[in-house]
ROMAR-559804 format. One record per residue (C-alpha): x, y, z; residue in one letter; residue number from 1. Coordinates in steps of 0.5 Angstrom, whole numbers, plus 2048, in hexadecimal, padded with zeros to 3 digits. Layout:
% ROMAR-559804
<rec><px>X</px><py>Y</py><pz>Z</pz><code>a</code><pos>NUM</pos></rec>
...
//
This chain:
% ROMAR-559804
<rec><px>949</px><py>7AE</py><pz>8C3</pz><code>m</code><pos>1</pos></rec>
<rec><px>94C</px><py>7A9</py><pz>8C8</pz><code>g</code><pos>2</pos></rec>
<rec><px>949</px><py>7A5</py><pz>8CD</pz><code>f</code><pos>3</pos></rec>
<rec><px>94A</px><py>7A9</py><pz>8D3</pz><code>f</code><pos>4</pos></rec>
<rec><px>948</px><py>7B0</py><pz>8CF</pz><code>k</code><pos>5</pos></rec>
<rec><px>942</px><py>7AC</py><pz>8CE</pz><code>k</code><pos>6</pos></rec>
<rec><px>940</px><py>7AA</py><pz>8D5</pz><code>i</code><pos>7</pos></rec>
<rec><px>942</px><py>7B2</py><pz>8D7</pz><code>k</code><pos>8</pos></rec>
<rec><px>93E</px><py>7B5</py><pz>8D3</pz><code>e</code><pos>9</pos></rec>
<rec><px>938</px><py>7B0</py><pz>8D4</pz><code>g</code><pos>10</pos></rec>
<rec><px>938</px><py>7B2</py><pz>8DB</pz><code>l</code><pos>11</pos></rec>
<rec><px>939</px><py>7B9</py><pz>8DC</pz><code>k</code><pos>12</pos></rec>
<rec><px>932</px><py>7BB</py><pz>8DE</pz><code>k</code><pos>13</pos></rec>
<rec><px>933</px><py>7B6</py><pz>8E4</pz><code>t</code><pos>14</pos></rec>
<rec><px>939</px><py>7B8</py><pz>8E5</pz><code>r</code><pos>15</pos></rec>
<rec><px>937</px><py>7C0</py><pz>8E6</pz><code>d</code><pos>16</pos></rec>
<rec><px>931</px><py>7BE</py><pz>8E9</pz><code>a</code><pos>17</pos></rec>
<rec><px>934</px><py>7B9</py><pz>8EF</pz><code>v</code><pos>18</pos></rec>
<rec><px>93C</px><py>7B9</py><pz>8EF</pz><code>v</code><pos>19</pos></rec>
<rec><px>93B</px><py>7C0</py><pz>8EE</pz><code>g</code><pos>20</pos></rec>
<rec><px>939</px><py>7C3</py><pz>8F3</pz><code>q</code><pos>21</pos></rec>
<rec><px>93C</px><py>7BE</py><pz>8F7</pz><code>i</code><pos>22</pos></rec>
<rec><px>942</px><py>7C1</py><pz>8F5</pz><code>d</code><pos>23</pos></rec>
<rec><px>940</px><py>7C8</py><pz>8F6</pz><code>s</code><pos>24</pos></rec>
<rec><px>93D</px><py>7C6</py><pz>8FD</pz><code>m</code><pos>25</pos></rec>
<rec><px>944</px><py>7C2</py><pz>900</pz><code>l</code><pos>26</pos></rec>
<rec><px>947</px><py>7CA</py><pz>8FD</pz><code>k</code><pos>27</pos></rec>
<rec><px>942</px><py>7CC</py><pz>903</pz><code>s</code><pos>28</pos></rec>
<rec><px>946</px><py>7C9</py><pz>909</pz><code>f</code><pos>29</pos></rec>
<rec><px>94C</px><py>7CA</py><pz>90C</pz><code>t</code><pos>30</pos></rec>
<rec><px>94C</px><py>7C4</py><pz>90F</pz><code>k</code><pos>31</pos></rec>
<rec><px>949</px><py>7BC</py><pz>90F</pz><code>i</code><pos>32</pos></rec>
<rec><px>943</px><py>7BC</py><pz>913</pz><code>d</code><pos>33</pos></rec>
<rec><px>93C</px><py>7B8</py><pz>915</pz><code>d</code><pos>34</pos></rec>
<rec><px>939</px><py>7BE</py><pz>911</pz><code>e</code><pos>35</pos></rec>
<rec><px>93D</px><py>7BD</py><pz>90C</pz><code>l</code><pos>36</pos></rec>
<rec><px>93B</px><py>7B6</py><pz>90B</pz><code>f</code><pos>37</pos></rec>
<rec><px>933</px><py>7B8</py><pz>90C</pz><code>v</code><pos>38</pos></rec>
<rec><px>935</px><py>7BC</py><pz>907</pz><code>e</code><pos>39</pos></rec>
<rec><px>938</px><py>7B7</py><pz>902</pz><code>l</code><pos>40</pos></rec>
<rec><px>932</px><py>7B2</py><pz>905</pz><code>e</code><pos>41</pos></rec>
<rec><px>92D</px><py>7B7</py><pz>902</pz><code>e</code><pos>42</pos></rec>
<rec><px>931</px><py>7B9</py><pz>8FB</pz><code>l</code><pos>43</pos></rec>
<rec><px>931</px><py>7B1</py><pz>8FA</pz><code>l</code><pos>44</pos></rec>
<rec><px>929</px><py>7AF</py><pz>8FB</pz><code>v</code><pos>45</pos></rec>
<rec><px>927</px><py>7B5</py><pz>8F7</pz><code>m</code><pos>46</pos></rec>
<rec><px>92C</px><py>7B3</py><pz>8F1</pz><code>g</code><pos>47</pos></rec>
<rec><px>928</px><py>7AD</py><pz>8F1</pz><code>d</code><pos>48</pos></rec>
<rec><px>92D</px><py>7A9</py><pz>8F4</pz><code>v</code><pos>49</pos></rec>
<rec><px>927</px><py>7A6</py><pz>8F9</pz><code>g</code><pos>50</pos></rec>
<rec><px>927</px><py>7A7</py><pz>901</pz><code>v</code><pos>51</pos></rec>
<rec><px>92B</px><py>7A0</py><pz>903</pz><code>p</code><pos>52</pos></rec>
<rec><px>930</px><py>7A0</py><pz>8FE</pz><code>t</code><pos>53</pos></rec>
<rec><px>932</px><py>7A7</py><pz>900</pz><code>a</code><pos>54</pos></rec>
<rec><px>932</px><py>7A5</py><pz>907</pz><code>e</code><pos>55</pos></rec>
<rec><px>937</px><py>7A0</py><pz>906</pz><code>k</code><pos>56</pos></rec>
<rec><px>93C</px><py>7A5</py><pz>901</pz><code>i</code><pos>57</pos></rec>
<rec><px>93D</px><py>7AA</py><pz>907</pz><code>c</code><pos>58</pos></rec>
<rec><px>93E</px><py>7A5</py><pz>90C</pz><code>k</code><pos>59</pos></rec>
<rec><px>943</px><py>7A2</py><pz>908</pz><code>e</code><pos>60</pos></rec>
<rec><px>945</px><py>7A9</py><pz>907</pz><code>l</code><pos>61</pos></rec>
<rec><px>946</px><py>7AA</py><pz>90F</pz><code>r</code><pos>62</pos></rec>
<rec><px>94A</px><py>7A3</py><pz>90F</pz><code>e</code><pos>63</pos></rec>
<rec><px>94F</px><py>7A5</py><pz>90A</pz><code>r</code><pos>64</pos></rec>
<rec><px>94F</px><py>7AC</py><pz>90C</pz><code>v</code><pos>65</pos></rec>
<rec><px>950</px><py>7AA</py><pz>913</pz><code>k</code><pos>66</pos></rec>
<rec><px>955</px><py>7A5</py><pz>911</pz><code>k</code><pos>67</pos></rec>
<rec><px>95A</px><py>7A9</py><pz>90D</pz><code>e</code><pos>68</pos></rec>
<rec><px>95A</px><py>7AF</py><pz>911</pz><code>g</code><pos>69</pos></rec>
<rec><px>957</px><py>7B3</py><pz>90C</pz><code>i</code><pos>70</pos></rec>
<rec><px>955</px><py>7BA</py><pz>90F</pz><code>k</code><pos>71</pos></rec>
<rec><px>955</px><py>7BF</py><pz>909</pz><code>d</code><pos>72</pos></rec>
<rec><px>94D</px><py>7BE</py><pz>906</pz><code>p</code><pos>73</pos></rec>
<rec><px>950</px><py>7BF</py><pz>8FF</pz><code>s</code><pos>74</pos></rec>
<rec><px>953</px><py>7B8</py><pz>8FF</pz><code>e</code><pos>75</pos></rec>
<rec><px>94D</px><py>7B5</py><pz>8FF</pz><code>i</code><pos>76</pos></rec>
<rec><px>94A</px><py>7B6</py><pz>8F9</pz><code>t</code><pos>77</pos></rec>
<rec><px>950</px><py>7AF</py><pz>8F6</pz><code>s</code><pos>78</pos></rec>
<rec><px>94E</px><py>7AC</py><pz>8FB</pz><code>l</code><pos>79</pos></rec>
<rec><px>947</px><py>7AC</py><pz>8FA</pz><code>l</code><pos>80</pos></rec>
<rec><px>948</px><py>7AA</py><pz>8F3</pz><code>k</code><pos>81</pos></rec>
<rec><px>94C</px><py>7A3</py><pz>8F5</pz><code>e</code><pos>82</pos></rec>
<rec><px>946</px><py>7A1</py><pz>8F9</pz><code>i</code><pos>83</pos></rec>
<rec><px>941</px><py>7A3</py><pz>8F4</pz><code>i</code><pos>84</pos></rec>
<rec><px>945</px><py>79F</py><pz>8EE</pz><code>a</code><pos>85</pos></rec>
<rec><px>947</px><py>799</py><pz>8F4</pz><code>d</code><pos>86</pos></rec>
<rec><px>93F</px><py>799</py><pz>8F5</pz><code>m</code><pos>87</pos></rec>
<rec><px>93E</px><py>798</py><pz>8EE</pz><code>l</code><pos>88</pos></rec>
<rec><px>943</px><py>793</py><pz>8ED</pz><code>r</code><pos>89</pos></rec>
<rec><px>942</px><py>78C</py><pz>8EB</pz><code>g</code><pos>90</pos></rec>
<rec><px>93D</px><py>788</py><pz>8E6</pz><code>g</code><pos>91</pos></rec>
<rec><px>93D</px><py>78E</py><pz>8E0</pz><code>e</code><pos>92</pos></rec>
<rec><px>940</px><py>788</py><pz>8DA</pz><code>e</code><pos>93</pos></rec>
<rec><px>93C</px><py>785</py><pz>8D6</pz><code>l</code><pos>94</pos></rec>
<rec><px>93C</px><py>77D</py><pz>8D7</pz><code>d</code><pos>95</pos></rec>
<rec><px>93C</px><py>77A</py><pz>8CF</pz><code>l</code><pos>96</pos></rec>
<rec><px>941</px><py>775</py><pz>8D1</pz><code>a</code><pos>97</pos></rec>
<rec><px>93C</px><py>770</py><pz>8CC</pz><code>t</code><pos>98</pos></rec>
<rec><px>93B</px><py>770</py><pz>8C5</pz><code>s</code><pos>99</pos></rec>
<rec><px>935</px><py>772</py><pz>8C5</pz><code>p</code><pos>100</pos></rec>
<rec><px>934</px><py>776</py><pz>8CB</pz><code>s</code><pos>101</pos></rec>
<rec><px>92D</px><py>779</py><pz>8CB</pz><code>i</code><pos>102</pos></rec>
<rec><px>92C</px><py>77F</py><pz>8CE</pz><code>i</code><pos>103</pos></rec>
<rec><px>925</px><py>781</py><pz>8D0</pz><code>l</code><pos>104</pos></rec>
<rec><px>923</px><py>788</py><pz>8D0</pz><code>v</code><pos>105</pos></rec>
<rec><px>91C</px><py>78A</py><pz>8D4</pz><code>i</code><pos>106</pos></rec>
<rec><px>919</px><py>791</py><pz>8D6</pz><code>g</code><pos>107</pos></rec>
<rec><px>913</px><py>795</py><pz>8D6</pz><code>v</code><pos>108</pos></rec>
<rec><px>912</px><py>799</py><pz>8D0</pz><code>n</code><pos>109</pos></rec>
<rec><px>915</px><py>7A0</py><pz>8CF</pz><code>g</code><pos>110</pos></rec>
<rec><px>91B</px><py>79F</py><pz>8D2</pz><code>v</code><pos>111</pos></rec>
<rec><px>91F</px><py>79D</py><pz>8CC</pz><code>g</code><pos>112</pos></rec>
<rec><px>91F</px><py>795</py><pz>8CC</pz><code>k</code><pos>113</pos></rec>
<rec><px>91F</px><py>794</py><pz>8C4</pz><code>t</code><pos>114</pos></rec>
<rec><px>924</px><py>79A</py><pz>8C3</pz><code>t</code><pos>115</pos></rec>
<rec><px>929</px><py>797</py><pz>8C8</pz><code>t</code><pos>116</pos></rec>
<rec><px>929</px><py>790</py><pz>8C5</pz><code>i</code><pos>117</pos></rec>
<rec><px>92B</px><py>793</py><pz>8BE</pz><code>g</code><pos>118</pos></rec>
<rec><px>931</px><py>797</py><pz>8C2</pz><code>k</code><pos>119</pos></rec>
<rec><px>933</px><py>790</py><pz>8C6</pz><code>l</code><pos>120</pos></rec>
<rec><px>932</px><py>78D</py><pz>8BF</pz><code>a</code><pos>121</pos></rec>
<rec><px>936</px><py>791</py><pz>8BC</pz><code>n</code><pos>122</pos></rec>
<rec><px>93C</px><py>791</py><pz>8C0</pz><code>a</code><pos>123</pos></rec>
<rec><px>93C</px><py>78A</py><pz>8C2</pz><code>l</code><pos>124</pos></rec>
<rec><px>93D</px><py>78A</py><pz>8BA</pz><code>s</code><pos>125</pos></rec>
<rec><px>942</px><py>78E</py><pz>8BA</pz><code>k</code><pos>126</pos></rec>
<rec><px>946</px><py>789</py><pz>8BF</pz><code>e</code><pos>127</pos></rec>
<rec><px>946</px><py>784</py><pz>8B9</pz><code>g</code><pos>128</pos></rec>
<rec><px>940</px><py>780</py><pz>8BC</pz><code>k</code><pos>129</pos></rec>
<rec><px>93A</px><py>77E</py><pz>8B7</pz><code>k</code><pos>130</pos></rec>
<rec><px>934</px><py>780</py><pz>8BA</pz><code>v</code><pos>131</pos></rec>
<rec><px>92D</px><py>77E</py><pz>8B9</pz><code>i</code><pos>132</pos></rec>
<rec><px>928</px><py>783</py><pz>8BB</pz><code>l</code><pos>133</pos></rec>
<rec><px>920</px><py>780</py><pz>8BE</pz><code>a</code><pos>134</pos></rec>
<rec><px>91A</px><py>783</py><pz>8BD</pz><code>a</code><pos>135</pos></rec>
<rec><px>916</px><py>781</py><pz>8C3</pz><code>a</code><pos>136</pos></rec>
<rec><px>912</px><py>786</py><pz>8C4</pz><code>d</code><pos>137</pos></rec>
<rec><px>90D</px><py>785</py><pz>8C0</pz><code>t</code><pos>138</pos></rec>
<rec><px>907</px><py>789</py><pz>8C3</pz><code>f</code><pos>139</pos></rec>
<rec><px>909</px><py>791</py><pz>8C2</pz><code>r</code><pos>140</pos></rec>
<rec><px>908</px><py>793</py><pz>8BC</pz><code>a</code><pos>141</pos></rec>
<rec><px>90D</px><py>795</py><pz>8B7</pz><code>a</code><pos>142</pos></rec>
<rec><px>913</px><py>792</py><pz>8BD</pz><code>a</code><pos>143</pos></rec>
<rec><px>914</px><py>78C</py><pz>8B7</pz><code>i</code><pos>144</pos></rec>
<rec><px>916</px><py>791</py><pz>8B2</pz><code>e</code><pos>145</pos></rec>
<rec><px>91A</px><py>795</py><pz>8B7</pz><code>q</code><pos>146</pos></rec>
<rec><px>91E</px><py>790</py><pz>8B8</pz><code>l</code><pos>147</pos></rec>
<rec><px>91F</px><py>78E</py><pz>8B1</pz><code>e</code><pos>148</pos></rec>
<rec><px>922</px><py>795</py><pz>8AF</pz><code>i</code><pos>149</pos></rec>
<rec><px>927</px><py>795</py><pz>8B6</pz><code>w</code><pos>150</pos></rec>
<rec><px>929</px><py>78E</py><pz>8B3</pz><code>a</code><pos>151</pos></rec>
<rec><px>92B</px><py>790</py><pz>8AC</pz><code>d</code><pos>152</pos></rec>
<rec><px>92F</px><py>796</py><pz>8B0</pz><code>r</code><pos>153</pos></rec>
<rec><px>932</px><py>791</py><pz>8B3</pz><code>s</code><pos>154</pos></rec>
<rec><px>933</px><py>78C</py><pz>8AE</pz><code>k</code><pos>155</pos></rec>
<rec><px>930</px><py>787</py><pz>8B2</pz><code>c</code><pos>156</pos></rec>
<rec><px>92B</px><py>781</py><pz>8B0</pz><code>e</code><pos>157</pos></rec>
<rec><px>924</px><py>782</py><pz>8B3</pz><code>i</code><pos>158</pos></rec>
<rec><px>91F</px><py>77C</py><pz>8B4</pz><code>i</code><pos>159</pos></rec>
<rec><px>918</px><py>77E</py><pz>8B4</pz><code>k</code><pos>160</pos></rec>
<rec><px>911</px><py>77C</py><pz>8B3</pz><code>q</code><pos>161</pos></rec>
<rec><px>90A</px><py>780</py><pz>8B2</pz><code>k</code><pos>162</pos></rec>
<rec><px>907</px><py>785</py><pz>8B8</pz><code>e</code><pos>163</pos></rec>
<rec><px>904</px><py>782</py><pz>8BC</pz><code>g</code><pos>164</pos></rec>
<rec><px>908</px><py>77C</py><pz>8BD</pz><code>s</code><pos>165</pos></rec>
<rec><px>909</px><py>777</py><pz>8C2</pz><code>d</code><pos>166</pos></rec>
<rec><px>90F</px><py>77A</py><pz>8C5</pz><code>p</code><pos>167</pos></rec>
<rec><px>913</px><py>774</py><pz>8C7</pz><code>a</code><pos>168</pos></rec>
<rec><px>912</px><py>770</py><pz>8C1</pz><code>a</code><pos>169</pos></rec>
<rec><px>916</px><py>776</py><pz>8BE</pz><code>v</code><pos>170</pos></rec>
<rec><px>91B</px><py>775</py><pz>8C3</pz><code>i</code><pos>171</pos></rec>
<rec><px>91B</px><py>76E</py><pz>8C1</pz><code>y</code><pos>172</pos></rec>
<rec><px>91C</px><py>76F</py><pz>8BA</pz><code>d</code><pos>173</pos></rec>
<rec><px>922</px><py>774</py><pz>8BB</pz><code>a</code><pos>174</pos></rec>
<rec><px>926</px><py>76F</py><pz>8BF</pz><code>i</code><pos>175</pos></rec>
<rec><px>925</px><py>769</py><pz>8BA</pz><code>s</code><pos>176</pos></rec>
<rec><px>927</px><py>76F</py><pz>8B5</pz><code>a</code><pos>177</pos></rec>
<rec><px>92D</px><py>770</py><pz>8BA</pz><code>a</code><pos>178</pos></rec>
<rec><px>930</px><py>769</py><pz>8BA</pz><code>k</code><pos>179</pos></rec>
<rec><px>930</px><py>768</py><pz>8B3</pz><code>a</code><pos>180</pos></rec>
<rec><px>932</px><py>76E</py><pz>8B1</pz><code>r</code><pos>181</pos></rec>
<rec><px>938</px><py>76E</py><pz>8B7</pz><code>h</code><pos>182</pos></rec>
<rec><px>936</px><py>774</py><pz>8BA</pz><code>a</code><pos>183</pos></rec>
<rec><px>93A</px><py>777</py><pz>8C0</pz><code>d</code><pos>184</pos></rec>
<rec><px>934</px><py>77B</py><pz>8C4</pz><code>v</code><pos>185</pos></rec>
<rec><px>92C</px><py>77B</py><pz>8C3</pz><code>i</code><pos>186</pos></rec>
<rec><px>92A</px><py>782</py><pz>8C6</pz><code>i</code><pos>187</pos></rec>
<rec><px>922</px><py>781</py><pz>8C7</pz><code>c</code><pos>188</pos></rec>
<rec><px>91D</px><py>786</py><pz>8C6</pz><code>d</code><pos>189</pos></rec>
<rec><px>918</px><py>786</py><pz>8CB</pz><code>t</code><pos>190</pos></rec>
<rec><px>911</px><py>789</py><pz>8CD</pz><code>a</code><pos>191</pos></rec>
<rec><px>911</px><py>790</py><pz>8D2</pz><code>g</code><pos>192</pos></rec>
<rec><px>90E</px><py>78D</py><pz>8D7</pz><code>r</code><pos>193</pos></rec>
<rec><px>90B</px><py>78F</py><pz>8DD</pz><code>l</code><pos>194</pos></rec>
<rec><px>90D</px><py>78B</py><pz>8E4</pz><code>h</code><pos>195</pos></rec>
<rec><px>906</px><py>78B</py><pz>8E5</pz><code>n</code><pos>196</pos></rec>
<rec><px>904</px><py>788</py><pz>8DE</pz><code>k</code><pos>197</pos></rec>
<rec><px>903</px><py>781</py><pz>8DF</pz><code>k</code><pos>198</pos></rec>
<rec><px>903</px><py>77E</py><pz>8DA</pz><code>h</code><pos>199</pos></rec>
<rec><px>908</px><py>783</py><pz>8D7</pz><code>l</code><pos>200</pos></rec>
<rec><px>90D</px><py>77F</py><pz>8DC</pz><code>m</code><pos>201</pos></rec>
<rec><px>90A</px><py>778</py><pz>8DB</pz><code>d</code><pos>202</pos></rec>
<rec><px>90C</px><py>77A</py><pz>8D3</pz><code>e</code><pos>203</pos></rec>
<rec><px>913</px><py>77B</py><pz>8D5</pz><code>l</code><pos>204</pos></rec>
<rec><px>913</px><py>774</py><pz>8DB</pz><code>a</code><pos>205</pos></rec>
<rec><px>911</px><py>771</py><pz>8D4</pz><code>k</code><pos>206</pos></rec>
<rec><px>917</px><py>774</py><pz>8D0</pz><code>i</code><pos>207</pos></rec>
<rec><px>91B</px><py>772</py><pz>8D6</pz><code>n</code><pos>208</pos></rec>
<rec><px>919</px><py>76B</py><pz>8D6</pz><code>r</code><pos>209</pos></rec>
<rec><px>91A</px><py>76B</py><pz>8CE</pz><code>v</code><pos>210</pos></rec>
<rec><px>921</px><py>76D</py><pz>8CF</pz><code>i</code><pos>211</pos></rec>
<rec><px>923</px><py>768</py><pz>8D5</pz><code>d</code><pos>212</pos></rec>
<rec><px>921</px><py>762</py><pz>8D1</pz><code>r</code><pos>213</pos></rec>
<rec><px>924</px><py>765</py><pz>8CB</pz><code>e</code><pos>214</pos></rec>
<rec><px>92A</px><py>768</py><pz>8CD</pz><code>l</code><pos>215</pos></rec>
<rec><px>92B</px><py>764</py><pz>8D4</pz><code>p</code><pos>216</pos></rec>
<rec><px>933</px><py>766</py><pz>8D5</pz><code>d</code><pos>217</pos></rec>
<rec><px>934</px><py>76D</py><pz>8D1</pz><code>a</code><pos>218</pos></rec>
<rec><px>935</px><py>774</py><pz>8D4</pz><code>s</code><pos>219</pos></rec>
<rec><px>92F</px><py>777</py><pz>8D6</pz><code>k</code><pos>220</pos></rec>
<rec><px>92E</px><py>77F</py><pz>8D7</pz><code>e</code><pos>221</pos></rec>
<rec><px>928</px><py>782</py><pz>8DA</pz><code>k</code><pos>222</pos></rec>
<rec><px>928</px><py>78A</py><pz>8D8</pz><code>l</code><pos>223</pos></rec>
<rec><px>924</px><py>78E</py><pz>8DB</pz><code>l</code><pos>224</pos></rec>
<rec><px>924</px><py>795</py><pz>8D7</pz><code>v</code><pos>225</pos></rec>
<rec><px>921</px><py>79B</py><pz>8DB</pz><code>l</code><pos>226</pos></rec>
<rec><px>922</px><py>7A2</py><pz>8D9</pz><code>d</code><pos>227</pos></rec>
<rec><px>925</px><py>7A7</py><pz>8DE</pz><code>a</code><pos>228</pos></rec>
<rec><px>921</px><py>7AD</py><pz>8DD</pz><code>t</code><pos>229</pos></rec>
<rec><px>91C</px><py>7A9</py><pz>8E3</pz><code>t</code><pos>230</pos></rec>
<rec><px>920</px><py>7A8</py><pz>8E8</pz><code>g</code><pos>231</pos></rec>
<rec><px>91E</px><py>7A5</py><pz>8EE</pz><code>q</code><pos>232</pos></rec>
<rec><px>919</px><py>7A2</py><pz>8EA</pz><code>n</code><pos>233</pos></rec>
<rec><px>91E</px><py>79E</py><pz>8E6</pz><code>a</code><pos>234</pos></rec>
<rec><px>920</px><py>79B</py><pz>8EC</pz><code>v</code><pos>235</pos></rec>
<rec><px>919</px><py>799</py><pz>8EE</pz><code>n</code><pos>236</pos></rec>
<rec><px>918</px><py>796</py><pz>8E8</pz><code>q</code><pos>237</pos></rec>
<rec><px>91D</px><py>792</py><pz>8E9</pz><code>a</code><pos>238</pos></rec>
<rec><px>91C</px><py>78F</py><pz>8EF</pz><code>e</code><pos>239</pos></rec>
<rec><px>916</px><py>78D</py><pz>8EC</pz><code>q</code><pos>240</pos></rec>
<rec><px>918</px><py>78B</py><pz>8E6</pz><code>f</code><pos>241</pos></rec>
<rec><px>91E</px><py>786</py><pz>8EA</pz><code>r</code><pos>242</pos></rec>
<rec><px>919</px><py>784</py><pz>8EF</pz><code>q</code><pos>243</pos></rec>
<rec><px>915</px><py>781</py><pz>8E9</pz><code>a</code><pos>244</pos></rec>
<rec><px>91A</px><py>77F</py><pz>8E4</pz><code>t</code><pos>245</pos></rec>
<rec><px>920</px><py>77F</py><pz>8E6</pz><code>g</code><pos>246</pos></rec>
<rec><px>927</px><py>784</py><pz>8E4</pz><code>i</code><pos>247</pos></rec>
<rec><px>92D</px><py>783</py><pz>8E2</pz><code>t</code><pos>248</pos></rec>
<rec><px>92F</px><py>78A</py><pz>8DF</pz><code>g</code><pos>249</pos></rec>
<rec><px>92C</px><py>791</py><pz>8DE</pz><code>i</code><pos>250</pos></rec>
<rec><px>92D</px><py>796</py><pz>8D8</pz><code>v</code><pos>251</pos></rec>
<rec><px>92C</px><py>79D</py><pz>8DB</pz><code>l</code><pos>252</pos></rec>
<rec><px>92A</px><py>7A2</py><pz>8D4</pz><code>t</code><pos>253</pos></rec>
<rec><px>929</px><py>7A9</py><pz>8D4</pz><code>k</code><pos>254</pos></rec>
<rec><px>92E</px><py>7AA</py><pz>8D8</pz><code>l</code><pos>255</pos></rec>
<rec><px>931</px><py>7B1</py><pz>8D5</pz><code>d</code><pos>256</pos></rec>
<rec><px>929</px><py>7B4</py><pz>8D5</pz><code>g</code><pos>257</pos></rec>
<rec><px>929</px><py>7B3</py><pz>8DC</pz><code>t</code><pos>258</pos></rec>
<rec><px>92C</px><py>7B6</py><pz>8E4</pz><code>a</code><pos>259</pos></rec>
<rec><px>929</px><py>7AF</py><pz>8E7</pz><code>k</code><pos>260</pos></rec>
<rec><px>930</px><py>7AC</py><pz>8E4</pz><code>g</code><pos>261</pos></rec>
<rec><px>931</px><py>7AA</py><pz>8ED</pz><code>g</code><pos>262</pos></rec>
<rec><px>92B</px><py>7A5</py><pz>8EA</pz><code>v</code><pos>263</pos></rec>
<rec><px>931</px><py>7A0</py><pz>8E8</pz><code>v</code><pos>264</pos></rec>
<rec><px>933</px><py>7A0</py><pz>8F0</pz><code>l</code><pos>265</pos></rec>
<rec><px>92C</px><py>79E</py><pz>8F3</pz><code>a</code><pos>266</pos></rec>
<rec><px>92B</px><py>798</py><pz>8ED</pz><code>i</code><pos>267</pos></rec>
<rec><px>931</px><py>795</py><pz>8EF</pz><code>k</code><pos>268</pos></rec>
<rec><px>932</px><py>797</py><pz>8F7</pz><code>d</code><pos>269</pos></rec>
<rec><px>92B</px><py>796</py><pz>8F8</pz><code>g</code><pos>270</pos></rec>
<rec><px>928</px><py>790</py><pz>8F4</pz><code>l</code><pos>271</pos></rec>
<rec><px>930</px><py>78D</py><pz>8F3</pz><code>g</code><pos>272</pos></rec>
<rec><px>92F</px><py>78D</py><pz>8EB</pz><code>i</code><pos>273</pos></rec>
<rec><px>934</px><py>78E</py><pz>8E7</pz><code>p</code><pos>274</pos></rec>
<rec><px>934</px><py>794</py><pz>8E2</pz><code>v</code><pos>275</pos></rec>
<rec><px>937</px><py>790</py><pz>8DC</pz><code>k</code><pos>276</pos></rec>
<rec><px>935</px><py>797</py><pz>8D6</pz><code>y</code><pos>277</pos></rec>
<rec><px>934</px><py>79E</py><pz>8D7</pz><code>i</code><pos>278</pos></rec>
<rec><px>931</px><py>7A2</py><pz>8D0</pz><code>g</code><pos>279</pos></rec>
<rec><px>934</px><py>7A9</py><pz>8D0</pz><code>v</code><pos>280</pos></rec>
<rec><px>931</px><py>7AB</py><pz>8C9</pz><code>g</code><pos>281</pos></rec>
<rec><px>92D</px><py>7A9</py><pz>8C2</pz><code>e</code><pos>282</pos></rec>
<rec><px>933</px><py>7A7</py><pz>8BE</pz><code>q</code><pos>283</pos></rec>
<rec><px>933</px><py>7A0</py><pz>8BC</pz><code>i</code><pos>284</pos></rec>
<rec><px>939</px><py>79F</py><pz>8C1</pz><code>d</code><pos>285</pos></rec>
<rec><px>938</px><py>7A4</py><pz>8C7</pz><code>d</code><pos>286</pos></rec>
<rec><px>935</px><py>79E</py><pz>8CB</pz><code>l</code><pos>287</pos></rec>
<rec><px>93C</px><py>79D</py><pz>8D0</pz><code>q</code><pos>288</pos></rec>
<rec><px>93E</px><py>796</py><pz>8D4</pz><code>p</code><pos>289</pos></rec>
<rec><px>93D</px><py>799</py><pz>8DB</pz><code>f</code><pos>290</pos></rec>
<rec><px>944</px><py>79A</py><pz>8DE</pz><code>n</code><pos>291</pos></rec>
<rec><px>944</px><py>79B</py><pz>8E4</pz><code>p</code><pos>292</pos></rec>
<rec><px>94B</px><py>79F</py><pz>8E5</pz><code>d</code><pos>293</pos></rec>
<rec><px>949</px><py>7A3</py><pz>8DF</pz><code>a</code><pos>294</pos></rec>
<rec><px>942</px><py>7A5</py><pz>8E2</pz><code>f</code><pos>295</pos></rec>
<rec><px>945</px><py>7A8</py><pz>8E8</pz><code>a</code><pos>296</pos></rec>
<rec><px>94A</px><py>7AB</py><pz>8E5</pz><code>d</code><pos>297</pos></rec>
<rec><px>945</px><py>7AF</py><pz>8E0</pz><code>a</code><pos>298</pos></rec>
<rec><px>941</px><py>7B1</py><pz>8E5</pz><code>l</code><pos>299</pos></rec>
<rec><px>947</px><py>7B4</py><pz>8E9</pz><code>f</code><pos>300</pos></rec>
<rec><px>949</px><py>7B8</py><pz>8E3</pz><code>s</code><pos>301</pos></rec>
<rec><px>947</px><py>7BE</py><pz>8E6</pz><code>i</code><pos>302</pos></rec>
<rec><px>94D</px><py>7C2</py><pz>8E2</pz><code>k</code><pos>303</pos></rec>
<rec><px>94A</px><py>7C3</py><pz>8DA</pz><code>e</code><pos>304</pos></rec>
//
């Protein structure tokens, strides 16, 4: 299945629930007026775009309609698609400029964090990069075994210690191995942690100190994995983690299982955190690099 088709199928529930309603609403209007914009804003908010972002989209839309002298409601869809793509653009590519580069993957349990790491390792390996996985989620039962399965699937080396070990020590070992084996990327799993668990945040700070000491000049990504099905709760999580740890990007999983794909806009526009990858299925190659134009095109591909 092609790249665009995967994203299009993955966004089907959001497209049917949100964009389908917008399309029907626009068809019910014969002219562009205030009532149209009020209804559009309501539909965007219902689609988990968030109030501030919905207001911003409608404000930009009003200005574009006025500037371009558009009178026909049917012409709004293409404008809306352009505005959304523009809003999502910027920062979506991973920074892997150095060898090794390091990717720290964080997020609460249950969002698909370890699975995401496995899929990301597979994607980077297919690009010809030598990837080492660091099993630093040493607290959750079976986390190390789960990552071992993904390491085998993606044909990557895994660095691990026994359950209950110091996560920072695992990261240290992984960095040492990466230097010795001339690896391109280290992907670090971490314990599923909530923003209010101080000891877990302290542990993450310790991991960061090890990384800064051992790889001071390396490209570093801190990716937060979020479950798209939680909608606005995902936005709240992103804000809490951003304040606590600093985040360079988001991986949004389970987009294919939800009508809440509008949360991508709420995260990028509302929090200023770029979405780097989206999960649109269960297969190993269903983690897709986020492309704003492809996302907007797939979202508005109403005609099957």
